C-alpha positions as CSV (number, residue, x, y, z in Angstrom):
1,M,-36.7,4.6,29.7
2,K,-34.9,7.0,32.4
3,E,-30.9,6.7,31.7
4,S,-31.1,5.8,35.4
5,E,-33.2,2.5,34.4
6,I,-31.0,1.9,32.0
7,Q,-27.9,1.7,34.1
8,K,-29.9,-0.3,36.4
9,I,-30.9,-3.3,33.6
10,I,-27.3,-3.1,32.9
11,E,-25.4,-3.1,36.0
12,N,-28.4,-6.6,37.2
13,A,-26.7,-8.1,33.7
14,I,-23.3,-7.6,34.8
15,Q,-24.1,-9.0,38.2
16,E,-25.6,-12.2,36.8
17,N,-22.7,-11.8,33.8
18,K,-25.8,-12.0,31.0
19,F,-24.4,-8.2,29.7
20,L,-23.6,-9.7,26.7
21,E,-26.6,-11.3,26.3
22,L,-27.8,-7.7,25.6
23,I,-25.8,-7.2,22.6
24,E,-27.5,-8.8,19.6
25,D,-25.9,-12.0,18.4
26,E,-26.1,-10.9,15.2
27,D,-23.9,-8.0,15.5
28,I,-21.4,-9.9,17.5
29,N,-21.2,-12.6,14.8
30,S,-20.5,-9.8,12.5
31,L,-18.1,-8.0,13.9
32,E,-16.2,-11.2,14.5
33,Y,-17.0,-11.7,10.8
34,R,-15.1,-8.7,9.7
35,Y,-12.4,-9.2,11.7
36,Q,-11.5,-12.3,10.5
37,S,-12.0,-11.2,6.9
38,Y,-9.2,-9.2,7.5
39,Y,-6.5,-12.3,8.6
40,D,-8.6,-14.6,5.5
41,P,-4.9,-17.2,4.8
42,D,-6.3,-17.2,1.2
43,S,-5.1,-13.9,1.0
44,L,-2.3,-11.2,1.5
45,P,-3.2,-7.9,3.2
46,S,-3.5,-4.2,1.6
47,F,-3.0,-1.0,2.9
48,L,-6.1,0.4,2.2
49,I,-6.3,4.3,3.3
50,D,-9.9,4.4,3.2
51,Y,-10.6,1.7,5.3
52,L,-8.0,2.3,8.0
53,S,-10.3,4.0,10.3
54,T,-13.1,1.4,9.8
55,K,-10.6,-1.4,10.6
56,K,-9.4,0.5,13.9
57,A,-12.2,0.7,15.2
58,I,-13.8,-3.2,14.4
59,T,-10.4,-4.1,16.2
60,S,-10.8,-2.0,19.1
61,A,-15.0,-3.5,19.6
62,R,-13.8,-6.6,19.2
63,N,-10.8,-6.2,21.8
64,V,-13.1,-4.9,24.6
65,L,-15.7,-6.9,23.6
66,Q,-14.0,-10.1,24.8
67,F,-13.0,-9.0,28.3
68,L,-16.8,-8.2,28.8
69,E,-17.5,-11.7,30.6
70,N,-16.5,-12.8,34.0
71,I,-16.0,-8.6,35.5
72,R,-16.8,-7.3,38.5
73,I,-18.4,-4.2,39.4
74,I,-15.6,-1.8,40.8
75,T,-17.9,1.7,41.3
76,T,-21.3,3.1,40.0
77,A,-22.3,6.7,39.4
78,S,-23.3,6.8,42.9
79,K,-19.6,7.7,44.3
80,S,-16.7,9.9,42.6
81,I,-13.6,8.1,42.3
82,S,-11.1,10.6,42.9
83,L,-8.8,10.8,45.2
84,D,-9.3,14.7,45.7
85,R,-12.6,14.9,47.7
86,S,-12.5,18.3,46.2
87,Q,-13.0,16.8,42.9
88,R,-16.0,15.0,41.7
89,L,-15.2,12.1,39.1
90,F,-19.0,9.6,38.9
91,P,-18.1,7.4,36.2
92,D,-21.8,5.4,34.9
93,L,-19.7,2.5,35.5
94,I,-16.2,1.0,36.5
95,L,-16.1,-2.8,35.6
96,F,-12.9,-5.4,36.1
97,N,-11.8,-8.4,34.8
98,E,-9.8,-10.2,36.8
99,E,-8.3,-12.9,35.2
100,Q,-7.6,-10.8,32.1
101,R,-6.9,-7.6,34.5
102,K,-8.5,-5.3,32.1
103,L,-10.5,-1.8,33.3
104,I,-13.8,-1.3,31.5
105,I,-15.0,2.6,31.4
106,I,-18.4,2.6,30.9
107,E,-20.4,5.8,30.0
108,I,-23.9,5.9,29.2
109,K,-26.0,8.4,27.2
110,R,-29.4,8.4,26.9
111,S,-30.2,12.5,24.1
112,S,-27.8,13.8,21.9
113,Q,-27.5,16.7,24.0
114,A,-25.5,14.7,26.6
115,A,-23.7,12.4,24.4
116,R,-22.0,15.5,23.3
117,E,-19.9,15.2,27.2
118,T,-19.0,11.6,26.5
119,I,-15.3,12.4,25.7
120,T,-14.3,15.1,27.9
121,E,-15.7,12.7,30.7
122,I,-14.3,9.6,29.4
123,I,-10.4,11.2,29.6
124,A,-11.2,12.8,32.5
125,Y,-12.0,9.2,34.1
126,E,-8.8,7.4,32.3
127,S,-6.7,10.4,33.7
128,E,-7.4,9.4,37.0
129,V,-7.4,5.9,36.6
130,K,-4.0,6.2,35.7
131,N,-2.9,8.6,38.5
132,M,-3.5,5.8,40.6
133,L,-2.0,3.0,37.9
134,P,0.7,5.0,36.3
135,F,1.8,3.4,33.0
136,L,-1.1,1.8,32.8
137,S,-1.3,0.7,28.7
138,N,-4.5,1.5,26.3
139,F,-4.6,-2.0,26.6
140,E,-5.5,-2.3,29.9
141,V,-7.9,0.7,30.2
142,N,-10.9,-0.3,28.0
143,F,-14.0,1.9,27.3
144,C,-17.8,0.9,26.6
145,I,-19.9,4.0,25.2
146,I,-24.0,2.9,25.2
147,S,-25.7,5.5,23.8
148,T,-29.6,6.3,22.1
149,E,-27.8,8.5,19.7
150,Y,-24.3,9.0,17.8
151,P,-24.5,12.6,16.2
152,D,-21.4,13.9,14.5
153,L,-19.3,15.5,17.0
154,L,-19.7,12.2,19.1
155,N,-18.9,9.8,15.7
156,H,-15.7,12.1,14.7
157,S,-14.4,12.2,18.6
158,I,-14.4,8.2,18.8
159,S,-13.5,7.6,15.5
160,G,-10.3,10.2,16.1
161,L,-9.7,8.3,19.7
162,I,-9.3,5.4,18.2
163,T,-7.6,5.7,14.6
164,W,-5.0,8.1,16.0
165,E,-4.7,7.4,19.5
166,S,-4.9,3.9,19.5
167,K,-7.9,3.9,22.3
168,Q,-9.4,0.8,22.5
169,I,-13.4,1.8,22.0
170,L,-16.6,-0.5,22.0
171,C,-19.7,1.7,21.1
172,L,-23.5,0.0,21.8
173,K,-26.5,1.8,20.6
174,I,-29.8,1.6,22.9
175,E,-32.3,0.4,21.0
176,L,-35.7,0.2,23.4
177,D,-39.0,-1.8,23.0
178,E,-41.4,-1.6,25.1
179,Q,-39.5,-2.6,28.5
180,D,-37.2,-4.6,26.5
181,L,-33.6,-3.3,26.6
182,K,-31.4,-4.2,23.4
183,L,-27.9,-3.1,22.3
184,K,-26.9,-3.1,19.0
185,I,-22.6,-2.9,18.1
186,H,-22.0,0.7,16.5
187,I,-18.7,1.1,14.4
188,P,-18.0,4.8,14.1
189,S,-16.7,6.4,11.3
190,A,-15.3,10.2,10.4
191,W,-13.9,8.6,7.5
192,T,-14.6,10.6,4.0
193,S,-14.1,8.4,1.2
194,T,-11.2,9.4,-1.0
195,G,-10.7,6.6,-3.1
196,N,-7.0,6.2,-2.5
197,I,-6.4,2.7,-3.5
198,T,-2.0,3.5,-3.0
199,F,-0.5,6.5,-2.1
200,P,-0.6,9.6,-4.4
201,P,3.0,10.7,-5.8
202,N,5.6,12.1,-3.8
203,A,3.0,10.9,-0.5
204,I,6.4,9.8,1.4
205,S,9.1,13.1,1.3
206,T,12.2,11.4,2.0
207,F,16.0,13.3,3.0
208,Q,19.3,11.9,3.8
209,I,21.3,12.5,7.1
210,I,24.4,12.4,6.0
211,L,27.3,12.0,8.1
212,Y,31.2,13.2,8.3
213,Q,33.9,12.2,10.1
214,E,35.1,15.3,12.1
215,S,38.5,14.1,11.7
216,N,39.7,11.8,9.4
217,A,42.3,10.1,12.3
218,D,39.1,9.9,14.1
219,I,37.1,6.9,12.9
220,L,34.7,5.1,15.3
221,A,34.9,1.4,15.4
222,D,31.6,0.7,16.0
223,A,30.2,3.3,13.5
224,E,27.6,1.1,12.4
225,S,26.4,0.3,15.9
226,A,25.9,4.4,16.1
227,V,23.9,4.8,13.1
228,F,21.8,1.9,14.2
229,Y,20.8,3.2,17.7
230,A,20.1,6.9,16.0
231,A,17.5,5.0,13.5
232,S,16.1,3.7,16.7
233,L,15.6,7.0,18.5
234,I,13.8,8.3,15.1
235,A,11.8,5.9,14.7
236,R,10.7,5.7,18.4
237,E,10.1,9.6,18.5
238,G,8.0,9.3,15.6
239,D,5.9,6.3,17.2
240,R,5.5,8.6,20.0
241,N,4.4,11.7,18.2
242,N,1.7,9.7,15.8
243,S,4.1,10.7,12.8
244,H,3.6,8.1,10.0
245,G,7.2,7.1,7.9
246,F,10.2,5.5,8.3
247,V,14.8,5.4,8.3
248,L,16.8,3.4,6.7
249,V,20.2,2.5,7.4
250,W,22.6,2.1,4.6
251,H,25.6,1.6,3.6
252,D,27.5,3.7,0.9
253,C,29.1,1.7,-1.8
254,W,30.4,4.9,-3.6
255,D,33.5,4.3,-4.7
256,G,36.8,6.9,-2.4
257,W,33.7,7.7,-0.4
258,E,36.7,7.9,2.4
259,N,37.7,11.0,0.6
260,V,34.9,12.9,0.1
261,G,34.9,15.6,2.4
262,G,35.4,12.8,5.1
263,A,32.1,11.2,4.5
264,T,31.3,7.9,6.6
265,K,30.2,4.3,5.4
266,F,27.0,4.8,7.2
267,H,24.4,7.3,6.4
268,L,20.2,7.2,6.7
269,T,17.0,8.1,5.0
270,V,14.1,9.7,6.7
271,G,10.7,9.0,5.1
272,F,7.8,11.1,6.1
273,I,3.6,10.7,4.4
274,N,3.3,13.8,3.4
275,P,-0.3,14.8,4.5
276,Y,-1.1,17.5,2.0
277,V,-1.0,15.8,-0.9
278,F,-4.0,13.4,-0.1
279,L,-7.1,16.3,-0.4
280,P,-5.9,17.3,-3.8
281,F,-5.4,13.6,-5.2
282,A,-9.0,12.5,-4.0
283,Q,-10.4,16.4,-5.5
284,N,-8.8,15.7,-9.0
285,R,-10.5,12.4,-9.0
286,G,-14.0,13.8,-8.4
287,M,-14.1,11.9,-5.1
288,I,-14.4,14.7,-2.7
289,N,-15.3,18.4,-2.9
290,V,-13.8,20.6,-0.9
291,S,-16.0,23.7,-1.8
292,Q,-18.3,22.5,1.6
293,S,-15.4,23.2,4.1
294,P,-13.5,26.1,4.4
295,I,-10.6,24.5,5.7
296,G,-10.5,22.2,2.5
297,E,-10.6,25.2,0.1
298,Y,-7.7,26.7,1.6
299,L,-6.3,23.8,1.6
300,I,-6.8,23.1,-1.8
301,E,-5.8,27.3,-3.0
302,N,-2.2,26.2,-1.2
303,S,-1.8,22.6,-2.3
304,V,1.2,23.0,-4.7
305,E,3.1,25.0,-2.0
306,L,2.2,22.5,0.9
307,A,2.3,19.8,-1.1
308,S,5.7,20.2,-2.5
309,A,9.4,19.5,-0.3
310,Y,7.1,18.3,2.8
311,L,9.5,18.2,5.5
312,S,7.8,16.8,8.5
313,S,8.4,17.8,11.9
314,D,12.4,18.3,13.5
315,Q,11.9,17.3,16.7
316,I,11.0,13.7,15.4
317,W,14.7,13.4,14.4
318,E,16.1,15.6,16.6
319,K,17.1,13.2,19.4
320,G,18.6,10.7,16.5
321,I,20.3,14.2,15.0
322,T,21.5,15.1,18.5
323,Y,22.8,11.4,19.6
324,L,24.9,11.7,16.1
325,K,26.6,14.5,16.4
326,Q,28.8,13.4,19.6
327,Y,30.5,11.4,17.4
328,Y,29.7,13.0,13.7
329,R,29.4,16.3,11.7
330,V,25.7,15.7,10.2
331,D,24.0,17.0,7.3
332,I,20.6,17.1,6.0
333,E,20.4,16.6,2.4
334,G,18.6,15.5,-0.8
335,L,15.4,16.6,-0.3
336,S,13.3,14.3,-2.5
337,S,10.6,11.6,-2.3
338,W,10.3,7.6,-2.0
339,D,8.5,7.3,-5.9
340,T,11.4,9.5,-7.3
341,E,14.2,7.6,-5.1
342,R,12.3,4.2,-6.8
343,A,11.7,5.5,-10.2
344,K,13.0,3.2,-13.3
345,P,16.6,4.7,-13.9
346,Y,15.4,6.2,-17.0
347,E,12.5,7.8,-15.3
348,I,14.9,11.0,-13.9
349,N,17.3,12.8,-14.9
350,S,20.4,10.8,-13.8
351,V,20.2,7.4,-11.5
352,L,23.3,8.4,-10.2
353,L,21.6,10.8,-7.7
354,T,19.0,8.3,-6.1
355,M,20.0,5.6,-4.4
356,R,20.1,2.9,-6.4
357,H,24.0,2.7,-7.5
358,R,25.3,3.8,-4.3
359,S,23.0,2.9,-1.3
360,L,23.4,-0.9,0.3
361,P,20.0,-1.1,2.3
362,L,21.0,-2.6,5.9
363,S,17.5,-2.1,7.8
364,I,14.8,-0.7,7.7
365,E,12.0,1.1,10.7
366,L,8.6,2.0,9.9
367,W,6.6,4.0,12.0
368,G,3.1,5.0,13.0
369,S,0.5,3.4,10.6
370,L,3.3,2.0,7.9
371,G,4.8,0.1,11.1
372,D,1.7,-1.2,12.4
373,F,0.8,-2.5,8.3
374,A,4.0,-3.8,8.4
375,R,4.1,-5.7,11.8
376,E,0.6,-7.0,10.5
377,F,1.9,-8.0,7.2
378,I,5.0,-10.2,8.9
379,S,1.9,-12.3,11.2
380,H,-0.5,-12.7,8.6
381,P,-1.3,-16.4,8.3
382,G,-1.7,-15.2,3.9
383,V,2.1,-14.1,4.6
384,K,2.8,-17.0,5.6
385,K,1.3,-19.2,2.9
386,Y,2.6,-17.4,0.3
387,I,5.9,-15.7,0.9
388,L,7.7,-16.8,3.9
389,S,6.4,-20.3,3.2
390,K,9.4,-19.9,0.5
391,I,11.6,-18.6,2.6
392,S,13.8,-21.3,4.3
393,N,16.9,-21.5,6.9
394,R,16.4,-17.8,7.2
395,I,14.9,-15.3,10.3
396,I,12.8,-12.8,8.9
397,S,11.7,-9.4,10.3
398,C,10.1,-5.7,9.6
399,E,14.0,-4.8,9.7
400,D,15.2,-7.1,7.0
401,P,15.3,-4.6,3.8
402,F,13.8,-7.0,1.4
403,I,10.5,-7.5,4.1
404,G,10.2,-3.9,4.8
405,I,10.9,-2.1,1.6
406,P,8.7,-4.0,-0.5
407,I,6.4,-3.3,2.0
408,L,6.6,0.4,1.8
409,D,7.0,-0.2,-2.3
410,S,3.2,-1.8,-2.1
411,I,1.9,0.8,0.1
412,S,3.0,3.6,-1.6
413,G,2.2,2.1,-5.1
414,V,5.5,1.7,-6.4
415,N,6.5,-1.0,-8.8
416,K,2.6,-1.6,-8.3
417,L,2.1,-5.0,-10.6
418,D,-0.4,-3.9,-13.3
419,S,-4.2,-4.1,-12.4
420,R,-4.9,-6.4,-15.7
421,G,-1.5,-8.4,-14.6
422,F,1.0,-9.9,-17.1
423,T,0.7,-7.2,-19.5
424,C,3.3,-6.5,-22.0
425,K,4.8,-3.6,-20.4
426,V,4.8,-5.8,-17.2
427,L,6.8,-8.7,-18.8
428,F,9.0,-5.9,-20.4
429,H,10.0,-4.0,-17.1
430,L,10.9,-7.9,-15.7
431,G,13.0,-8.0,-18.7
432,V,15.1,-4.9,-17.8
433,S,15.6,-6.0,-14.1
434,L,16.3,-9.5,-14.9
435,G,18.7,-8.4,-17.9
436,T,20.4,-6.0,-15.5
437,L,21.0,-8.3,-12.6
438,L,22.5,-10.9,-15.4
439,T,24.6,-8.5,-15.9
440,L,25.8,-7.0,-12.4
441,Y,26.3,-10.5,-11.7
442,N,28.4,-11.1,-14.4
443,T,30.3,-8.3,-13.5
444,A,30.7,-8.9,-9.9
445,I,32.2,-12.9,-10.8
446,H,35.1,-11.1,-13.4
447,N,36.1,-8.4,-10.9
448,E,39.9,-8.6,-10.9
449,D,40.5,-5.8,-8.4
450,G,38.4,-7.6,-5.5
451,R,36.4,-4.5,-4.8
452,L,32.4,-4.5,-5.8
453,K,32.4,-0.6,-5.3
454,Q,28.7,0.0,-5.8
455,L,27.9,-3.7,-7.2
456,P,26.2,-4.9,-4.0
457,A,24.2,-1.9,-3.6
458,S,22.8,-1.7,-7.7
459,I,21.9,-5.7,-7.1
460,T,19.8,-4.9,-4.2
461,W,17.6,-2.3,-5.6
462,Y,17.3,-4.4,-8.8
463,M,16.1,-7.4,-7.0
464,L,13.7,-5.4,-4.8
465,D,12.2,-3.8,-8.1
466,I,11.0,-7.7,-9.1
467,Q,10.0,-8.5,-5.9
468,A,6.4,-8.0,-6.8
469,T,6.1,-9.4,-9.9
470,L,7.7,-12.7,-8.6
471,L,5.1,-12.9,-6.0
472,E,2.3,-12.2,-8.5
473,V,4.5,-15.2,-10.6
474,A,4.4,-17.4,-7.0
475,I,0.2,-17.0,-6.5
476,R,-0.3,-17.7,-10.7
477,Y,1.5,-21.0,-10.2
478,G,-0.4,-21.8,-6.9
479,E,-3.4,-20.8,-8.5
480,S,-2.9,-22.4,-11.7
481,N,-4.0,-26.3,-13.0
482,S,-1.8,-25.7,-16.4
483,L,1.3,-24.5,-14.7
484,T,3.0,-27.6,-13.3
485,V,6.4,-26.7,-12.7
486,P,7.1,-24.8,-10.3
487,P,9.2,-21.0,-10.7
488,P,12.7,-21.4,-9.6
489,A,13.7,-19.3,-6.7
490,I,16.0,-16.5,-7.5
491,K,18.9,-16.4,-4.5
492,V,20.2,-13.1,-3.5
493,T,23.2,-12.3,-2.7
494,T,25.5,-9.3,-2.5
495,K,28.7,-10.7,-1.4
496,E,29.4,-14.0,-2.7
497,N,28.3,-16.8,-4.7
498,F,27.7,-15.0,-7.8
499,E,28.1,-17.7,-9.5
500,D,25.0,-19.4,-7.9
501,A,22.8,-16.1,-8.1
502,L,23.2,-15.7,-11.9
503,S,22.4,-19.5,-12.9
504,S,19.3,-19.2,-10.5
505,I,18.4,-16.0,-12.4
506,Q,19.2,-17.7,-15.8
507,S,16.7,-20.6,-14.6
508,F,14.1,-18.4,-14.1
509,V,14.4,-16.8,-17.3
510,D,14.3,-19.9,-18.8
511,W,11.2,-21.3,-17.0
512,M,9.6,-18.3,-18.1
513,Y,10.1,-19.3,-21.6
514,T,9.3,-23.2,-21.2
515,H,6.3,-22.5,-19.0
516,F,5.0,-19.2,-18.0
517,L,4.7,-18.0,-21.5
518,S,2.8,-20.4,-24.4
519,E,3.1,-20.1,-28.2
520,K,-0.2,-17.5,-28.3
521,N,2.5,-15.5,-26.0
522,K,4.8,-14.3,-28.8
523,I,4.5,-10.7,-28.3
524,H,4.8,-11.0,-24.4
525,S,8.1,-13.2,-25.2
526,I,9.4,-10.5,-27.6
527,C,8.5,-7.6,-24.8
528,L,10.3,-10.0,-22.4
529,Q,13.5,-10.5,-24.7
530,L,13.7,-6.9,-25.5
531,G,13.8,-5.8,-21.7
532,L,16.8,-8.7,-21.3
533,Q,18.8,-7.7,-24.0
534,C,18.5,-3.6,-23.9
535,H,18.7,-3.1,-20.3
536,P,21.9,-1.6,-20.7
537,L,20.7,1.4,-22.9
538,L,18.0,2.1,-20.1
539,D,20.4,2.8,-17.0
540,S,23.1,5.4,-17.5
541,Y,24.8,3.8,-15.2
542,L,24.9,0.8,-17.6
543,T,25.9,2.7,-20.5
544,C,28.8,4.6,-20.0
545,I,30.8,1.1,-20.0
546,L,29.5,0.3,-23.4
547,S,31.5,0.4,-26.2
548,D,30.5,2.3,-29.3
549,E,30.0,-0.8,-31.3
550,Q,28.1,-2.8,-28.4
551,K,25.6,0.5,-28.1
552,K,25.0,0.2,-32.1
553,D,23.9,-3.2,-31.5
554,L,21.6,-2.6,-28.9
555,E,20.2,0.4,-30.5
556,E,19.6,-1.4,-33.8
557,N,18.0,-4.2,-32.1
558,V,15.8,-1.9,-30.5
559,C,14.5,-0.8,-33.8
560,N,14.5,-3.8,-35.7
561,T,12.2,-4.9,-32.9
562,S,10.2,-1.8,-32.1
563,T,9.5,-1.9,-36.1
564,Y,8.6,-5.3,-36.1
565,L,5.8,-4.7,-32.8
566,L,4.8,-1.4,-34.9
567,K,3.8,-3.3,-37.6
568,N,1.9,-5.7,-35.7
569,I,-0.1,-3.0,-34.0
570,A,-0.8,-1.6,-37.5
571,K,-2.2,-5.1,-38.8
572,A,-3.7,-6.0,-35.6
573,C,-6.3,-3.2,-36.3
574,F,-6.9,-3.7,-39.8
575,S,-8.0,-7.2,-38.5
576,K,-11.7,-8.0,-38.7
577,D,-11.0,-10.1,-35.6
578,L,-10.0,-7.8,-33.4
579,Y,-12.1,-7.6,-30.5
580,L,-12.1,-3.9,-29.8
581,P,-14.8,-1.5,-30.3
582,D,-14.2,0.5,-33.8
583,E,-13.7,4.1,-31.6
584,E,-11.0,2.3,-29.5
585,V,-9.1,1.2,-32.7
586,K,-9.5,4.3,-34.2
587,D,-8.1,5.9,-30.6
588,I,-4.8,3.4,-31.6
589,M,-4.4,4.3,-34.6
590,N,-4.3,7.8,-34.0
591,D,-2.2,7.9,-31.1
592,L,0.4,5.4,-33.2
593,S,0.1,8.5,-36.1
594,N,1.1,11.0,-33.1
595,N,4.1,9.6,-31.9
596,Y,5.6,7.6,-34.7
597,L,4.6,9.0,-38.0
598,E,3.4,11.9,-37.5
599,K,1.4,11.7,-40.3
600,N,-2.8,10.8,-40.5
601,I,-3.0,7.5,-41.4
602,N,-6.9,6.2,-40.8
603,Q,-7.4,6.5,-44.7
604,I,-4.5,4.9,-45.5
605,K,-3.7,1.4,-46.7
606,L,-1.7,-1.3,-44.3
607,E,1.0,-1.7,-47.2
608,K,1.6,2.0,-46.9
609,I,1.6,2.6,-42.9
610,F,4.3,-0.1,-43.2
611,T,6.4,1.8,-45.5
612,L,5.8,4.8,-42.7
613,I,6.8,2.5,-39.9
614,E,10.0,1.2,-41.7
615,N,10.9,4.9,-42.7
616,I,10.4,6.2,-38.8
617,P,14.0,8.0,-37.4
618,T,15.9,6.2,-35.0
619,N,15.9,8.4,-32.1
620,K,11.7,8.3,-32.1
621,H,12.7,4.4,-31.9
622,L,15.2,4.5,-29.2
623,N,12.9,7.8,-27.2
624,L,9.3,5.2,-27.3
625,Y,10.0,1.9,-26.9
626,H,10.1,1.8,-23.2
627,T,6.7,4.1,-22.5
628,K,4.7,4.9,-25.6
629,L,5.3,1.6,-27.4
630,M,4.5,-0.4,-24.4
631,Y,1.5,1.5,-23.9
632,L,0.4,0.7,-27.8
633,L,1.1,-2.8,-27.0
634,D,-0.9,-3.0,-23.6
635,R,-3.9,-1.5,-25.5
636,L,-4.1,-4.0,-27.9
637,I,-2.5,-7.7,-26.6
638,I,-4.7,-9.3,-23.9
639,P,-2.6,-10.1,-20.4
640,V,-0.6,-13.3,-20.2
641,T,-3.4,-15.6,-19.0
642,H,-3.2,-19.3,-17.8
643,D,-6.8,-21.6,-16.5
644,N,-7.2,-19.5,-14.0
645,Q,-10.3,-18.1,-13.6
646,I,-11.5,-14.8,-11.4
647,S,-15.0,-16.0,-9.9
648,S,-17.8,-13.8,-9.7
649,N,-19.2,-16.2,-6.7
650,F,-19.2,-14.1,-3.5
651,S,-18.3,-17.0,-1.6
652,D,-14.9,-17.0,-3.0
653,Y,-14.1,-13.6,-1.1
654,K,-13.9,-14.1,2.2
655,N,-11.4,-11.9,2.5
656,I,-13.5,-8.7,2.3
657,D,-15.7,-6.6,4.6
658,W,-18.6,-6.3,2.8
659,I,-20.5,-4.2,5.1
660,W,-17.9,-1.4,4.3
661,I,-18.3,-2.0,0.7
662,H,-21.7,-1.1,1.0
663,E,-21.4,1.8,3.4
664,R,-18.9,3.5,0.7
665,M,-20.7,2.7,-1.8
666,L,-23.8,4.2,-0.8
667,Y,-22.0,7.6,0.4
668,L,-20.7,7.7,-3.1
669,R,-23.5,7.3,-5.0
670,E,-25.0,10.1,-2.8
671,K,-22.6,12.1,-4.9
672,E,-24.7,12.6,-7.9
673,N,-21.9,12.9,-10.1
674,L,-20.3,9.7,-9.3
675,F,-21.4,5.9,-10.7
676,P,-19.6,3.4,-7.8
677,A,-18.7,0.2,-8.7
678,V,-17.0,-2.9,-6.9
679,I,-14.2,-4.3,-9.5
680,V,-12.0,-7.7,-8.8
681,D,-8.5,-7.8,-10.1
682,I,-6.6,-10.1,-12.3
683,N,-4.4,-10.7,-8.9
684,G,-7.8,-11.2,-7.2
685,S,-8.1,-7.5,-4.9
686,V,-11.2,-6.3,-4.8
687,N,-11.9,-1.7,-5.0
688,I,-14.2,0.2,-5.1
689,V,-14.3,2.5,-8.4
690,D,-16.1,5.5,-9.6
691,C,-16.9,4.3,-13.3
692,S,-19.2,7.3,-14.1
693,N,-16.9,8.0,-17.5
694,E,-16.8,4.7,-18.9
695,D,-18.8,4.0,-22.1
696,Y,-20.3,0.5,-20.8
697,I,-22.3,2.5,-18.0
698,L,-24.3,4.0,-20.5
699,P,-27.0,1.1,-21.0
700,L,-26.7,0.5,-17.0
701,K,-27.0,3.9,-15.6
702,D,-30.9,3.7,-15.3
703,K,-31.1,-0.1,-14.2
704,I,-29.5,0.0,-11.0
705,D,-31.1,0.8,-8.0
706,F,-27.6,1.0,-5.5
707,K,-30.1,0.4,-1.9
708,N,-30.4,-3.1,-3.7
709,N,-28.4,-3.6,-6.1
710,F,-24.7,-2.9,-6.9
711,L,-22.1,-3.0,-10.1
712,F,-19.6,-5.7,-9.6
713,I,-17.0,-5.7,-12.8
714,V,-14.5,-9.0,-13.0
715,S,-11.3,-7.7,-14.9
716,S,-9.7,-10.8,-16.3
717,A,-7.0,-10.9,-19.1
718,G,-7.7,-7.2,-20.2
719,V,-11.1,-8.0,-20.6
720,K,-14.1,-6.3,-18.1
721,T,-17.1,-8.5,-17.3
722,V,-19.8,-6.1,-15.8
723,L,-23.0,-7.8,-13.6
724,I,-25.2,-6.4,-11.9
725,K,-25.6,-8.2,-8.3
726,E,-27.9,-7.9,-5.4
727,W,-26.4,-6.7,-2.0
728,K,-28.6,-9.9,-0.6
729,E,-26.0,-12.1,-2.3
730,V,-23.5,-11.1,-0.3
731,S,-22.7,-11.2,3.8
732,L,-23.8,-8.1,5.4
């Protein structure tokens, strides 16, 4: 069938309002299912890097599809659309949906050679349309590409236009059956799976815009408004240039700020996604092989230099800086990264060098892909069900730091809850944050001079630290029949009513011990208690105000608790009821020996090991209890469980695009060194992982035909259940 014949069939179908009948119903239903899966109210949205391109392609295809009814043909290939007679622009079809006032440019291609010209042509036609209709948005001019083939060049071009230029494009693939013409929906994808679930470390580079008064006598009455407007200028410029980042406006809580070189009360932190960290991360995980690409090889060879100290184009923040220079002296300071700014106090050299005890967040604007996700997150029905329903009498927005910063944290992997749920380490860190908040609120209550100084900033960042855990507690309560008493809400305040906030935190702590943790969770309770009690030792801001006697008491408590827990680890390793394989137990004993005892203990009796533990030096207990000790416990102690079970019934995962999962699994399996599997974590999130190095895969490697089967892993309470499933069981 010639291209002219195909065009004639399509024209007739449009004139009879039967164009959609040419597209297979199964494809339309599948597209709608894939689109709706992301907005399932029983789930929370997640920022999957590998799914970004596919999700945008699905959304754009659906957007165009809904305009293809009740349309009229404005022009066909017989006429040039150019206003200049010397130019020749002949689109195959331009349609107009009069009811919704949408233009649809259709381009038909019969061969792969002709398909190579498609992008050049449709962009030229769009340009001419915008000559006649200036300021036409991307949602008002749509594209439909109808082709027999989608070669790599066309696939990459379309995918780039959709992903990075936000063009609305529907791709239809021609299938000829004798004289019948059928169209199948084609989802373009030029994205190579990197295996990145969250961002690699240092993926978001940051710097501070610090403002100084030109003269101490010349202080602006509305300085805060100027800084907010500058932030808006930076964010809009970032969106306009297809950049991806955020700008945070904050109040400087450092005591005596006005005497430090004329520094103002308000400053900004700007962050940019560092594009150079993703390729090395994927290469190190074995998900890609850059030797196939010269540009990939170059980027890997220079990855250390490129990935460090990344500063995005100054054109993005130039207008904001220029505006601020009308009123202030502006300095760029503190080149860092978001994961460093959000690090636990004991993970960095000095907590006073980060934002934690200085910067009170006032507003945050995210742009590019970060902003797109933040806005989708706010409007997602699952967010309304699990989060917003618990916030009463308060208008919320992405600019609210208590909404925007947790979204940024979840994208970047900061404060991410352990995939196994409530482990000893998670509960210990929760205890540290809650204990610190109790101390900070107590300090605020008994503050005598009325100057809160750094307290509002410290309270805010510690509250932000626990947001992901509090959300998971709320979800666990909602899904469990055994948790009959709801967790009390923790109140947030940085200015007044500190007594109420303190009482709410104490009520939550009591609820954790009374309802969330049971008698079988003795070790978890001890870890939570250890965090609550020892928190001043883990933050230099708090340590410096301890008396020698207070510090000594806390250190003694740490040593006693650490000794008790280490003895429990050794005792568990000797237990015949331990569920772990012998090799794993041996590794745990070796770690215990190497980290604490510096002596091989595999052939030593338990009583002798107890004696060695009792003689561990104090400094070793104090250096390792928040890291190595928690790691050892989590290898032995099953996370906190309730009666909620992870389902292996695929009908319970309506929020999963199984078509994409299937495509990615087959793609990854083509790389012979990879053995991909679908894994469901305790929080219900579904991801693709490479488990080729896992011991449990060895007996299964020869049993799976990836075209028909896949490996499905349910991770619950620290135990992985491995199942072989058939693709026909899921909706493809």
